[in-house]
C-alpha positions as CSV (number, residue, x, y, z in Angstrom):
1,M,-21.6,-42.1,-4.3
2,T,-23.7,-41.9,-6.9
3,K,-22.2,-39.0,-9.6
4,I,-24.8,-36.4,-10.3
5,K,-25.1,-35.8,-14.3
6,N,-25.2,-32.2,-16.0
7,N,-23.1,-30.4,-13.6
8,Y,-22.4,-27.1,-14.2
9,F,-18.6,-27.0,-13.4
10,E,-17.6,-29.9,-14.1
11,D,-18.0,-28.7,-17.0
12,L,-16.5,-25.4,-16.9
13,L,-13.5,-26.5,-15.7
14,K,-12.4,-29.4,-18.3
15,V,-11.8,-26.2,-20.2
16,N,-10.4,-24.1,-17.2
17,K,-9.1,-25.5,-14.1
18,A,-7.5,-22.6,-11.9
19,I,-9.4,-20.4,-10.0
20,L,-8.9,-16.3,-8.3
21,A,-9.7,-16.6,-5.1
22,P,-12.2,-14.8,-2.8
23,M,-10.2,-12.5,-1.3
24,A,-11.8,-9.3,1.0
25,G,-10.4,-5.7,-0.2
26,V,-8.4,-7.8,-2.7
27,T,-10.1,-9.5,-5.9
28,T,-11.9,-6.5,-6.7
29,L,-13.5,-5.9,-10.2
30,P,-10.6,-4.2,-11.3
31,Y,-8.1,-6.5,-9.9
32,R,-10.5,-9.5,-11.6
33,L,-9.8,-8.0,-14.8
34,F,-6.6,-7.4,-14.4
35,M,-6.0,-10.9,-13.3
36,K,-8.4,-12.0,-16.7
37,E,-5.2,-10.4,-18.8
38,M,-3.2,-12.7,-16.6
39,G,-4.9,-15.6,-18.1
40,C,-7.4,-16.4,-15.4
41,K,-10.9,-17.4,-16.8
42,I,-12.6,-18.2,-13.6
43,F,-12.5,-15.8,-10.6
44,I,-14.8,-15.1,-7.3
45,S,-15.9,-11.8,-5.8
46,E,-14.7,-11.0,-2.5
47,M,-16.7,-11.7,0.4
48,V,-20.3,-9.9,0.6
49,S,-22.3,-9.8,4.1
50,A,-26.2,-11.9,3.5
51,K,-27.1,-9.7,6.3
52,G,-25.2,-6.7,5.3
53,L,-28.1,-6.9,1.4
54,Y,-30.1,-7.9,3.7
55,Y,-30.2,-4.9,5.6
56,K,-29.8,-2.5,2.8
57,S,-25.8,-1.3,3.9
58,R,-24.5,1.0,1.6
59,N,-21.4,0.0,2.0
60,T,-21.8,-3.7,0.4
61,F,-23.7,-3.1,-2.2
62,P,-20.6,-2.1,-4.2
63,L,-19.0,-5.1,-3.3
64,M,-20.9,-6.3,-5.7
65,E,-20.6,-4.6,-9.1
66,T,-19.3,-6.7,-11.9
67,N,-19.7,-5.5,-15.3
68,E,-20.0,-7.2,-19.1
69,L,-16.3,-6.8,-19.4
70,E,-15.2,-9.4,-17.3
71,H,-18.1,-11.3,-18.3
72,S,-16.6,-12.0,-21.3
73,D,-14.9,-15.3,-21.6
74,A,-14.6,-15.8,-18.6
75,V,-17.1,-16.9,-16.1
76,T,-17.1,-14.5,-12.5
77,G,-18.6,-15.8,-9.0
78,I,-20.2,-14.2,-6.0
79,Q,-19.2,-15.2,-2.9
80,I,-21.3,-14.6,0.2
81,F,-21.6,-15.6,3.7
82,G,-24.0,-15.8,6.7
83,S,-25.4,-17.9,8.9
84,E,-28.9,-17.2,9.0
85,P,-30.3,-19.8,6.1
86,E,-33.8,-17.6,5.4
87,I,-31.9,-14.6,5.5
88,M,-29.6,-16.3,2.9
89,E,-32.3,-17.0,0.8
90,E,-34.0,-14.0,1.2
91,V,-31.0,-12.2,-0.5
92,T,-30.7,-14.9,-3.3
93,K,-34.2,-14.7,-4.2
94,R,-34.1,-10.1,-4.2
95,Y,-30.3,-9.7,-5.4
96,I,-28.2,-12.2,-6.3
97,N,-30.3,-13.9,-8.6
98,D,-30.8,-10.5,-10.6
99,T,-26.8,-10.0,-10.9
100,A,-24.6,-11.1,-14.1
101,F,-22.2,-13.7,-12.2
102,D,-22.4,-16.7,-13.1
103,F,-22.7,-18.5,-10.0
104,I,-22.7,-17.7,-6.0
105,D,-19.8,-19.2,-3.8
106,I,-21.2,-19.8,0.3
107,N,-18.0,-18.9,2.0
108,M,-17.5,-21.3,5.0
109,G,-14.2,-21.3,5.8
110,C,-12.9,-17.5,6.7
111,P,-11.9,-17.9,9.5
112,M,-11.2,-14.3,10.9
113,K,-12.8,-14.0,14.8
114,K,-15.4,-10.5,13.7
115,I,-17.2,-13.4,11.0
116,V,-16.8,-16.4,13.5
117,N,-18.0,-14.6,16.3
118,N,-21.2,-14.1,14.3
119,G,-22.0,-17.2,13.6
120,D,-20.5,-16.7,9.7
121,G,-18.0,-18.5,8.0
122,S,-15.7,-20.9,9.6
123,A,-18.0,-21.0,12.6
124,L,-20.5,-23.0,10.2
125,L,-18.5,-26.8,10.1
126,K,-18.9,-26.7,14.4
127,D,-22.3,-26.8,13.0
128,L,-23.5,-29.3,10.5
129,D,-27.5,-29.5,10.6
130,K,-27.0,-25.5,9.9
131,A,-24.6,-25.5,7.1
132,N,-26.5,-28.5,5.1
133,K,-29.6,-26.0,5.9
134,V,-27.6,-23.2,4.5
135,V,-26.7,-24.3,1.3
136,K,-30.3,-25.4,0.8
137,E,-32.0,-22.7,1.5
138,V,-29.7,-20.9,-1.0
139,K,-29.5,-23.3,-3.9
140,S,-33.5,-23.5,-3.5
141,A,-33.8,-20.0,-4.3
142,S,-30.9,-19.9,-7.0
143,I,-30.8,-19.7,-10.1
144,K,-27.4,-19.7,-9.9
145,P,-25.3,-22.5,-9.7
146,V,-23.6,-22.9,-6.2
147,S,-20.5,-23.8,-5.2
148,V,-19.5,-23.6,-1.1
149,K,-15.3,-22.8,0.0
150,V,-14.8,-24.8,3.8
151,R,-12.0,-25.9,5.4
152,L,-11.1,-29.4,7.1
153,G,-12.8,-28.3,10.2
154,F,-13.1,-25.7,12.7
155,N,-10.8,-27.2,15.7
156,E,-10.4,-30.6,13.8
157,N,-9.8,-32.6,11.0
158,I,-13.7,-33.6,9.7
159,I,-13.7,-33.5,5.8
160,E,-15.6,-36.2,5.3
161,D,-18.7,-35.2,7.2
162,I,-18.7,-31.3,6.3
163,I,-18.7,-32.9,2.6
164,K,-21.6,-34.8,2.9
165,A,-23.0,-32.0,4.7
166,I,-22.8,-29.6,2.0
167,E,-23.5,-32.0,-0.9
168,D,-26.8,-32.8,0.8
169,G,-27.3,-29.5,1.0
170,G,-27.0,-29.6,-2.8
171,A,-23.9,-28.2,-2.9
172,D,-22.2,-28.0,-6.9
173,M,-18.9,-27.8,-6.1
174,I,-17.0,-27.6,-3.3
175,T,-13.5,-26.1,-2.6
176,V,-12.1,-27.5,0.5
177,H,-8.6,-25.2,2.0
178,G,-6.6,-27.9,3.5
179,R,-6.5,-26.5,7.2
180,T,-8.7,-26.2,10.0
181,R,-9.8,-23.1,11.6
182,E,-8.0,-23.6,14.7
183,Q,-5.1,-22.9,11.8
184,V,-6.2,-20.0,10.0
185,F,-2.8,-19.1,7.2
186,T,0.0,-20.7,9.5
187,G,0.7,-24.4,9.4
188,E,1.3,-26.9,6.8
189,V,-1.9,-27.7,4.5
190,N,-3.0,-31.2,4.9
191,Y,-3.0,-32.3,1.3
192,D,-3.7,-35.2,2.1
193,G,-7.1,-34.3,4.1
194,I,-7.9,-32.5,0.4
195,K,-7.4,-36.2,-1.1
196,K,-9.7,-37.4,1.5
197,A,-12.2,-35.2,0.4
198,K,-12.0,-35.6,-3.3
199,E,-12.5,-39.4,-2.6
200,T,-15.9,-38.7,-0.4
201,A,-17.6,-35.7,-3.1
202,S,-19.6,-36.4,-6.2
203,V,-19.6,-33.1,-7.3
204,P,-16.1,-31.3,-8.6
205,L,-13.7,-30.5,-6.1
206,I,-11.2,-27.7,-6.0
207,T,-8.0,-27.8,-4.1
208,N,-7.3,-24.7,-1.8
209,G,-4.4,-23.5,0.6
210,D,-0.5,-22.9,-0.4
211,L,-0.6,-23.0,-4.2
212,D,2.3,-20.4,-4.7
213,N,3.9,-21.5,-8.2
214,Y,2.7,-23.0,-11.0
215,L,4.5,-26.1,-10.5
216,K,3.3,-26.3,-7.4
217,A,-1.1,-25.8,-8.1
218,K,-0.1,-28.7,-10.8
219,E,1.3,-31.2,-8.3
220,K,-1.0,-30.7,-5.3
221,M,-4.4,-31.1,-7.8
222,D,-2.6,-34.4,-9.4
223,Y,-1.8,-35.9,-6.1
224,T,-5.4,-34.6,-4.4
225,G,-6.9,-35.8,-7.7
226,S,-9.3,-32.7,-7.6
227,D,-10.7,-31.6,-10.0
228,G,-9.4,-27.9,-10.1
229,V,-6.8,-25.7,-8.0
230,M,-8.3,-22.1,-6.2
231,I,-5.3,-19.7,-5.9
232,G,-5.1,-16.6,-3.6
233,R,-2.4,-14.6,-1.8
234,G,0.1,-16.4,-4.5
235,A,-1.0,-14.7,-7.6
236,N,-0.8,-12.0,-5.0
237,Y,2.7,-12.1,-5.6
238,D,2.9,-13.6,-8.8
239,P,1.2,-12.6,-11.7
240,F,1.8,-14.9,-13.7
241,I,0.7,-17.7,-12.5
242,F,-2.3,-19.0,-14.3
243,S,-0.9,-18.2,-17.3
244,Q,1.8,-20.6,-16.5
245,F,-0.1,-23.4,-14.6
246,N,-2.4,-23.3,-18.2
247,E,0.4,-23.6,-19.9
248,C,1.5,-26.5,-18.0
249,I,-1.3,-28.3,-18.1
250,G,-1.8,-28.2,-21.2
251,G,1.5,-29.8,-21.8
252,K,2.7,-26.3,-23.1
253,K,6.3,-24.6,-22.9
254,I,6.1,-22.7,-19.9
255,S,7.4,-19.0,-20.2
256,E,9.7,-17.5,-18.4
257,Y,9.1,-14.4,-16.5
258,S,11.5,-11.6,-15.4
259,I,11.0,-9.1,-12.0
260,H,11.2,-6.3,-15.0
261,D,7.9,-8.2,-16.5
262,K,6.3,-8.5,-13.3
263,I,6.9,-4.7,-12.8
264,D,4.9,-4.1,-16.7
265,A,2.2,-6.3,-14.9
266,A,1.6,-4.1,-11.7
267,R,2.0,-0.4,-14.1
268,K,-0.8,-2.7,-16.1
269,H,-2.3,-3.5,-13.1
270,F,-2.5,-0.1,-12.3
271,E,-3.9,1.3,-15.2
272,I,-6.8,-1.3,-15.3
273,H,-7.3,-0.2,-11.3
274,L,-7.0,3.5,-12.3
275,K,-9.8,3.1,-15.0
276,Y,-12.8,0.8,-13.0
277,S,-12.1,1.2,-10.0
278,N,-14.8,3.3,-8.2
279,D,-13.2,4.1,-4.6
280,K,-12.5,7.5,-3.7
281,K,-9.2,6.5,-2.1
282,K,-7.8,4.7,-5.9
283,V,-4.1,5.2,-5.1
284,I,-4.6,4.5,-1.1
285,E,-6.4,1.2,-2.4
286,F,-3.9,-0.1,-4.5
287,R,-1.0,0.4,-1.8
288,K,-1.2,-3.1,-1.0
289,Y,-0.5,-3.9,-4.2
290,L,2.5,-2.6,-4.7
291,Y,3.7,-3.9,-1.6
292,W,3.2,-7.2,-2.8
293,Y,4.4,-6.2,-6.7
294,I,7.9,-5.4,-4.5
295,K,8.7,-8.8,-2.9
296,G,12.3,-10.0,-3.3
297,I,13.6,-7.2,-5.0
298,K,17.1,-6.5,-3.8
299,N,17.8,-3.1,-2.0
300,S,13.8,-2.0,-2.0
301,A,13.7,-1.0,1.9
302,K,12.9,2.8,0.8
303,I,10.6,2.4,-1.4
304,R,9.0,0.2,0.4
305,N,8.6,2.6,3.4
306,S,7.4,5.4,0.9
307,I,4.6,3.5,-0.1
308,N,2.7,4.7,2.9
309,N,3.2,8.3,1.5
310,V,1.4,7.1,-1.9
311,N,-1.6,9.4,-2.8
312,E,-1.5,10.5,-6.4
313,I,-0.9,8.7,-9.7
314,D,2.3,10.8,-10.3
315,E,3.9,9.2,-7.4
316,V,2.3,5.8,-8.1
317,Y,4.1,6.5,-11.4
318,D,7.1,7.3,-9.3
319,I,7.3,3.7,-7.3
320,F,7.7,2.3,-11.4
321,N,10.6,4.4,-11.9
322,R,12.3,4.2,-8.6
323,I,12.1,0.1,-9.1
324,D,13.1,0.3,-12.6
325,D,16.2,2.8,-11.7
326,I,16.9,-0.2,-9.0
327,L,16.8,-3.4,-11.1
328,E,19.3,-1.4,-13.7
329,S,21.9,-0.4,-11.5
């Protein structure tokens, strides 16, 4: 296919090839700021409902929170989801164009039942004409570049047809999670399918799915021939994955990190979280991150059980101190 000239993402990916994946309830502003500290330079917000914006849901607008700090020497996209082309167009014009986000990412990959049952997320992969129209309307309304996140298909691999439909709609970049919706997050990722997607696409294409360490991310990027990688859950358990990946592709010596370093990073994350989270229950919101940080630490069962009862700032620091005691014993 004919290569598109002056592609925003093509230039962006020459410098940074790793993107923090959008994750509902996870990639909040504080988390993105923390990941920036840890070496990530491109991130995407948690997904925002186009209908929520259209009907002015008070719970939707806080998901669009951003600030100047995360746009300093970094790039942030906002992910939206919806299946009504007209609504997607309207919210792009009315709300998203005026934000500081650098690009728009359209979600066509979410496998969750409540999303799919409304015809959104990966449900659009069952109706490529509608998927095409959604991209086309957002692209025509947007003053920002537009990317799309997809899967290989709904219950079968039709990635070549998906790529053609999305590209025809005007997408500037496509991210492919190497599973069908039917697989959700289970079973092996089909990197051959992503490779086929890259061979089909004329815009930058990103590999996504089970990239849980920097070396695997590099190997799968090379294997698929993709222009970059999108890392989600792997970053939750390994906050150093972006810095190590960047060192790896830059031909630099790979830095090594200990469990102590991981807990120090967790403390830094908590401090950023306290400073930038506007959630009234910000300590409770941090619990899920604590679970991820203690994974792999021996004799941490008691700490895991006590996380459920953490409600105060001092209690979080007490958790960190208890972890230090375990590591030093």
